[in-house]
DRENMAR-81501 format. One line per 5 residues: number of its first residue (from 1); their letters; for each residue x, y, z of C-alpha. Coordinates in steps of 0.02 Angstrom, whole numbers. Layout:
BEGIN
NUM) a) X/Y/Z; ...
end
This chain:
BEGIN
1) mnklt) 4368/-1725/4139; 4215/-1837/4144; 4105/-1690/4189; 4175/-1589/4044; 4144/-1735/3926
6) dvvtr) 3964/-1752/3988; 3933/-1566/3963; 4005/-1570/3786; 3905/-1726/3743; 3744/-1654/3811
11) gflyl) 3774/-1489/3720; 3805/-1581/3558; 3645/-1681/3579; 3545/-1524/3616; 3619/-1442/3461
16) ilvtg) 3563/-1588/3354; 3388/-1586/3430; 3367/-1399/3408; 3430/-1407/3230; 3311/-1550/3191
21) aivfl) 3165/-1456/3270; 3202/-1301/3164; 3213/-1405/3005; 3047/-1493/3039; 2955/-1338/3101
26) fpfyw) 3011/-1218/2964; 2888/-1282/2830; 2745/-1255/2951; 2810/-1082/2996; 2829/-1038/2812
31) mvins) 2651/-1097/2779; 2582/-984/2918; 2684/-835/2857; 2623/-857/2678; 2442/-860/2737
36) tvtna) 2465/-679/2792; 2537/-606/2630; 2484/-575/2451; 2531/-681/2300; 2659/-552/2247
41) qmfvy) 2740/-550/2419; 2745/-739/2425; 2868/-757/2281; 2994/-622/2328; 3177/-665/2348
46) pprly) 3245/-687/2477; 3091/-773/2552; 2987/-671/2672; 3008/-734/2851; 2895/-613/2945
51) pgrvf) 2704/-605/2943; 2603/-489/2832; 2439/-400/2864; 2314/-477/2743; 2267/-637/2833
56) ldnvr) 2086/-584/2853; 2078/-535/2670; 2141/-707/2623; 2009/-786/2734; 1876/-681/2649
61) qllev) 1935/-735/2477; 1933/-916/2534; 1753/-901/2592; 1704/-821/2426; 1769/-970/2328
66) ipfhl) 1713/-1116/2438; 1597/-1132/2590; 1748/-1161/2701; 1653/-1125/2862; 1532/-1268/2822
71) nylns) 1675/-1381/2771; 1761/-1341/2935; 1603/-1382/3032; 1581/-1545/2936; 1759/-1599/2979
76) livst) 1734/-1555/3162; 1572/-1652/3170; 1642/-1807/3087; 1809/-1807/3179; 1737/-1769/3352
81) srtvl) 1590/-1890/3337; 1697/-2031/3271; 1830/-2004/3405; 1707/-2000/3551; 1612/-2153/3489
86) mlffc) 1773/-2244/3450; 1839/-2217/3625; 1681/-2283/3704; 1647/-2436/3597; 1828/-2489/3573
91) slagy) 1867/-2476/3757; 1708/-2570/3799; 1748/-2709/3675; 1930/-2710/3731; 1872/-2733/3911
96) afakh) 1763/-2880/3860; 1904/-2964/3765; 2032/-2932/3903; 1937/-2974/4062; 1790/-3086/4013
101) rfpgr) 1795/-3268/3963; 1657/-3320/3842; 1639/-3456/3708; 1728/-3414/3545; 1823/-3267/3620
106) kllfa) 1992/-3314/3545; 1918/-3358/3376; 1818/-3197/3368; 1971/-3094/3418; 2077/-3182/3285
111) lmlgt) 1946/-3149/3151; 1938/-2967/3202; 2127/-2950/3190; 2120/-3034/3019; 2015/-2889/2953
116) mmipq) 2164/-2774/2984; 2255/-2860/2841; 2120/-2812/2715; 2178/-2659/2613; 2066/-2507/2633
121) gvsli) 2045/-2490/2445; 1964/-2662/2435; 1824/-2612/2553; 1780/-2447/2469; 1660/-2520/2342
126) pwfvm) 1564/-2632/2465; 1557/-2485/2586; 1486/-2369/2452; 1356/-2501/2402; 1301/-2519/2584
131) msffg) 1289/-2331/2607; 1185/-2318/2447; 1069/-2455/2513; 1046/-2359/2676; 1020/-2196/2582
136) wvnsl) 1171/-2116/2665; 1260/-2054/2509; 1303/-1869/2530; 1275/-1887/2717; 1400/-1868/2860
141) kaliv) 1324/-2023/2941; 1414/-2129/2811; 1580/-2064/2877; 1537/-2085/3062; 1431/-2240/3094
146) pqiat) 1535/-2374/3004; 1691/-2314/3096; 1630/-2308/3277; 1732/-2464/3314; 1883/-2529/3220
151) afgif) 1992/-2683/3238; 2143/-2577/3278; 2052/-2478/3414; 1985/-2636/3497; 2155/-2720/3488
156) wmrqy) 2239/-2564/3559; 2120/-2552/3707; 2120/-2740/3738; 2309/-2743/3754; 2311/-2590/3866
161) iessv) 2174/-2654/3981; 2253/-2827/3989; 2416/-2754/4053; 2354/-2606/4155; 2197/-2661/4246
166) pgeli) 2227/-2794/4383; 2099/-2932/4390; 2093/-2914/4580; 2027/-2737/4559; 1882/-2799/4452
171) daari) 1846/-2942/4573; 1841/-2821/4718; 1715/-2712/4624; 1605/-2864/4590; 1610/-2913/4773
176) dgcse) 1551/-2738/4818; 1400/-2764/4704; 1452/-2656/4557; 1370/-2699/4391; 1475/-2749/4240
181) fgiyw) 1449/-2582/4156; 1481/-2496/4322; 1647/-2588/4335; 1694/-2528/4162; 1640/-2348/4193
186) rvvap) 1699/-2324/4373; 1848/-2440/4386; 1921/-2477/4214; 1894/-2311/4124; 1992/-2202/4249
191) vilpg) 2141/-2322/4241; 2152/-2325/4051; 2149/-2137/4021; 2326/-2137/3946; 2273/-2270/3819
196) lgala) 2114/-2174/3780; 2214/-2015/3755; 2331/-2100/3631; 2186/-2178/3537; 2097/-2010/3533
201) iitfl) 2246/-1926/3449; 2266/-2065/3322; 2080/-2070/3280; 2055/-1882/3270; 2207/-1853/3160
206) stwee) 2168/-1996/3040; 1987/-1940/3026; 2028/-1755/3004; 2146/-1790/2859; 2042/-1928/2778
211) ymgpl) 2017/-1894/2594; 1963/-2045/2492; 1805/-2090/2591; 1731/-1913/2593; 1778/-1889/2410
216) iilkq) 1677/-2043/2361; 1525/-2021/2472; 1498/-1830/2475; 1424/-1745/2323; 1387/-1565/2373
221) askyt) 1515/-1429/2409; 1423/-1384/2570; 1444/-1563/2632; 1630/-1579/2593; 1756/-1603/2730
226) ipval) 1912/-1493/2731; 2030/-1609/2632; 1904/-1628/2492; 1859/-1443/2491; 2042/-1391/2481
231) avfqq) 2076/-1518/2343; 1932/-1448/2241; 1994/-1271/2272; 2169/-1321/2218; 2103/-1386/2052
236) gggmp) 2031/-1214/2024; 1905/-1256/1889; 2016/-1176/1755; 2054/-1023/1862; 2235/-974/1900
241) pnyvv) 2292/-1045/2069; 2289/-929/2219; 2427/-1000/2327; 2412/-885/2475; 2226/-922/2494
246) mmtgv) 2269/-1106/2485; 2399/-1080/2621; 2266/-991/2725; 2149/-1140/2711; 2285/-1263/2757
251) tlata) 2338/-1156/2907; 2160/-1149/2972; 2142/-1337/2943; 2298/-1371/3046; 2238/-1278/3201
256) piliv) 2121/-1415/3272; 2258/-1545/3251; 2376/-1442/3359; 2238/-1410/3488; 2195/-1595/3503
261) flias) 2376/-1644/3519; 2409/-1514/3654; 2256/-1572/3751; 2292/-1758/3739; 2482/-1757/3726
266) kqfis) 2505/-1785/3913; 2402/-1944/3906; 2488/-1996/3743; 2663/-1974/3818; 2609/-2062/3978
271) nltag) 2551/-2210/3873; 2716/-2219/3780; 2814/-2207/3942; 2710/-2343/4023; 2737/-2456/3874
276) alkf) 2925/-2425/3879; 2929/-2472/4064; 2827/-2630/4036; 2927/-2698/3892
end
């Protein structure tokens, strides 16, 4: 009887999970399908649930309206550069806060955490003034350099290193004559890969979909990132909206997000599992 109850319970849970997955995945599936059809086919009833044959034509139309290939490249440059630099500098700072004792460490860490309470909108004007002073308006550098280390990233890595890297391991490396940077690179970095993977996903996704910063700082269509380019295309400049071409752009914009998640998901899940076991 107990085994039958367990089977029924497990089957019911799987049914709920599968139903939820279908509900959440259907909008994405519908978006992909509509990127392969024409405008007339998009609004048929009942809705079309199988792919069409005009995806490449929609891509061509998208490239005729906006320089989407350049926008795509800009988003890749900004997101990849910021993610790589963020992983390096935040993990390095997190290691310093977690395993080194220096004057003012607690005060400096508290001040850094205090910056997380400042709303992003408040910092937009000072940020724009600074970028204007540096001559970085309409430059991708304005989107990369100020974000190579954030309070959240440092806090994330500090907490992970504090709980995952034993002090004895660092002391043993020092006794063997390893330099401080060598300890970070050869001892600490391999241990914190799950934390780095989780931070990479968070950073890449937030950068890829960032809209307000690029909208303020970028002035030329060829310098736009994907969210800004698609928003400008959606406005249409008085032209009637082309929904299937818009769906094509959004579908293409979603592909790197899926790729990054598939690459780093193992590390991300390992990080969550480790946190669950610790707490």
